[in-house]
N, C-alpha and C positions, 0 to 999 in steps of 0.2 A: 577573822579569814573567813574566804570562803571557801566550799568545797574543792578538792582538788579535780579538774576535769578529767585527769586521765584515770584516776579510780574505776569510773565504770567500763573503761575500755582495756580490761587487764584480764586473763585468762587464757587457756589456749585454742576458743572460738576467736579469741580474734588474730593469735598470729601464727598457727598451727598450720603446715603445709597442707594444700589439697595434692590428690596423688592422682594423675588421671588414670584413667582404666588401660588396658592394654590396646582396647578396640581404638581410644583416643589418640594414642600418641605409641610407638614401635621402641623409640629410644626417648629416654629421659635424660636431663640436666637436672642435676643434682647439687645445691652450692651452701656451705655449711655456713649459718649468717649467725648461731650465737656459738659460743665458745663449751666444751664438754667438761670444763673445769666445775667441779661443784655439783657433777649428775653422777649418777651411781654407775659403779665400772661398766655392767653391762651394758650402755649406754656409749661409754666411752669403746667395747670393744665394737659397736655396733656401726659408729661412724668410723671407726678403722676398715672393718670388713666392707663397709661400702666404697673403700678407697678415700675417705678424707683423712688426711694428717693435719692438718693446716687450717685455720678459720678463713675464713673466704676464698676458699679454695672449691674449683667447681669441675667436676666429673659427668661423664657421659656411661649413662647405663643402660641394657637392654631391659625394658618393663615387664617383668616376668612379676610370678605370684612372692616367689622369694623376695625378692630385691624388694617388692612393695609393701611386703610384713616387715621388713627392716625399717622401711621408710616411717612407717606407721608409729613405731618406737620410738623415734627420733623425730617425728614433726614438727614439733617447736623448735628443735634445734638447725632444722635445714629449710629451704626453699628449693622448690620442682617446679620446673618449667618444662614443655614437649622440647624436645632439639630433634634437630633434621639429622636423618642419617646420613650415615657419610659411607 
């Protein structure tokens, strides 16, 4: 049997979210792409504090230092994109 081609593409550097700076986007859209089940309770509480209650849910948040810190903690569970201000 050959080597599994997916093995080389594992780890947080391949699927962790990149968080834009405050100058790049004033408002960001955060989508939960992985479940909090099986992760530490602090990560599940961080997802709840971001307003993410369900898998595949998207919320729009102001891009502040506190929010970026929370996103950094759960960057492997979320997808972050710049959003248009409302």
